[in-house]
C-alpha positions in Angstrom: -0.1 -0.1 0.1 1.4 3.4 -1.2 1.1 6.5 1.0 -0.5 8.4 -1.5 -4.0 9.8 -0.4 -7.0 9.6 -2.5 -9.7 12.2 -2.4 -13.1 10.9 -3.2 -15.4 13.8 -4.4 -19.0 13.3 -3.4 -20.9 15.7 -5.0 -24.7 16.7 -4.3 -28.0 16.0 -6.1 -27.5 16.9 -9.6 -23.7 16.6 -9.5 -20.9 19.4 -9.6 -20.7 21.3 -12.9 -17.2 22.5 -14.1 -17.2 25.7 -12.3 -17.9 23.9 -8.9 -14.7 23.8 -6.4 -14.8 20.3 -6.5 -14.7 19.8 -10.2 -11.9 22.2 -10.1 -10.0 20.1 -7.7 -10.5 17.3 -9.6 -9.2 19.1 -12.7 -6.2 20.2 -11.0 -5.1 17.1 -9.3 -5.5 13.3 -10.3 -5.9 12.4 -6.5 -9.2 13.8 -6.3 -11.6 11.1 -7.8 -15.3 11.6 -8.5 -17.8 9.0 -7.0 -20.2 9.0 -10.1 -23.7 8.1 -9.2 -26.1 6.0 -11.8 -28.8 8.9 -11.6 -27.7 12.4 -10.4 -31.4 13.6 -10.9 -33.2 10.8 -9.0 -30.8 9.9 -6.4 -31.3 6.3 -4.7 -29.9 6.4 -1.2 -28.9 2.7 -1.0 -27.3 3.1 -4.4 -25.5 6.2 -3.5 -24.4 4.5 -0.3 -23.2 1.3 -2.3 -21.3 3.5 -4.7 -19.5 5.6 -1.7 -18.7 1.8 0.1 -17.3 0.6 -3.4 -15.3 3.8 -4.1 -13.8 3.8 -0.4 -12.7 -0.2 -0.9 -11.2 0.2 -4.2 -9.4 3.5 -3.1 -8.1 2.2 0.4 -6.3 -0.7 -1.4 -3.9 2.0 -2.6 -3.4 4.1 0.3 -5.4 6.6 2.7 -8.6 8.0 1.7 -10.4 11.7 2.3 -14.0 12.3 1.7 -14.9 15.7 -0.1 -18.3 16.3 0.2 -20.8 18.9 -0.8 -24.5 19.0 0.0 -26.4 15.7 -0.4 -22.8 14.4 -0.5 -22.8 14.9 3.1 -25.9 13.3 3.9 -24.6 10.3 1.9 -21.5 10.4 4.0 -23.3 10.0 7.1 -25.6 7.4 6.2 -22.6 5.3 4.5 -20.5 5.7 7.8 -23.5 4.9 10.1 -24.0 1.6 8.2 -20.6 0.6 7.0 -18.4 -1.8 8.7 -15.2 -0.5 11.0 -12.8 -2.0 8.7 -14.2 0.0 6.0 -14.5 3.3 8.0 -11.1 2.8 9.4 -9.7 3.6 6.0 -11.1 6.8 6.0 -8.8 9.6 7.2 -10.9 12.3 7.3 -13.8 14.0 5.8 -14.4 17.6 4.8 -18.1 18.0 4.3 -19.4 21.4 3.0 -23.1 23.1 2.8 -24.6 19.7 4.4 -28.0 20.0 3.0 -31.0 19.7 5.3 -33.2 17.1 3.4 -35.1 16.9 6.5 -36.5 20.2 5.8 -36.2 20.2 2.0 -39.5 19.9 0.0 -37.6 18.2 -3.2 -39.2 14.9 -3.7 -36.3 13.3 -5.5 -34.5 13.7 -2.2 -37.1 12.1 0.2 -35.7 8.8 0.3 -32.5 10.3 2.6 -34.6 11.3 5.2 -33.9 11.5 7.9 -30.4 12.9 8.0 -27.8 9.9 9.4 -26.6 11.7 12.9 -24.4 9.3 14.5 -20.8 10.2 15.4 -18.4 9.9 12.7 -15.8 7.3 13.1 -13.2 9.7 11.5 -11.9 13.4 11.7 -14.3 15.8 10.1 -14.9 19.6 9.6 -18.6 20.8 8.6 -18.3 24.1 6.7 -21.7 26.0 6.4 -22.2 29.3 4.9 -24.5 31.7 7.2 -27.0 32.3 4.5 -27.0 28.9 2.6 -30.5 28.5 1.2 -30.4 24.7 1.9 -29.5 24.4 5.6 -29.9 27.0 8.4 -26.6 28.1 10.4 -28.2 26.3 13.7 -29.2 23.1 11.8 -25.5 23.1 10.2 -24.3 23.4 13.6 -26.3 20.8 14.8 -25.2 18.1 12.2 -21.5 19.1 13.0 -22.1 18.6 16.9 -23.8 15.0 16.1 -21.3 14.1 13.6 -18.3 15.1 16.1 -17.3 17.6 13.6 -15.5 20.8 13.8 -17.6 23.7 12.6 -16.7 26.4 10.0 -18.8 29.1 9.1 -16.8 31.4 6.6 -19.5 33.9 6.2 -22.4 34.7 3.5 -21.4 32.5 0.3 -24.8 31.0 -0.3 -24.6 27.0 -0.7 -20.7 27.0 -1.4 -21.1 26.0 -4.8 -20.3 27.6 -8.2 -23.0 30.4 -7.9 -20.6 31.4 -4.6 -17.9 32.8 -6.6 -15.5 30.6 -4.7 -13.3 30.1 -8.0 -10.6 27.4 -6.8 -11.6 27.8 -3.2 -8.1 28.0 -1.6 -10.0 28.5 2.0 -11.6 25.0 1.5 -8.1 23.5 0.6 -6.5 24.7 3.7 -9.4 23.3 5.6 -8.9 19.8 3.6 -4.9 20.0 4.6 -6.0 20.3 8.5 -7.7 17.1 8.4 
């Protein structure tokens, strides 16, 4: 096994377009690998979790794994970690959980299968990053997720959903948070 870390990129509902910081990180560094889902428009929680599990298993064979999740990807990480065997979660060195969508309060039919958000403590270090004006989660609910998951909480200011519309570009502050894991 090598010491090269694989950063598994876990986009949310409808994936992350080319201007999204996740896509930019992937384009800039081959260590960032997107976990592709069968259907980004009609997400199936069991399928999404299974794909995360398979990706972690494959990446762990080569070295350490770090999860880089956005929005529904955060809920997927929490759901996966709650159900995965300890030997699988032990391969994960940390998780950057950005803009966790509060699907428990979102009225978006394709996302209802992800309810309720899994809240067990994550078995690896993590950071939850949430904007003060995210339309998908209130600051109080984001802090609740962070506390339940045992994550450090970071609120960078008013940046909306911390996506391509937020004007983050390559989001160097996010890379610094990732490096701190």
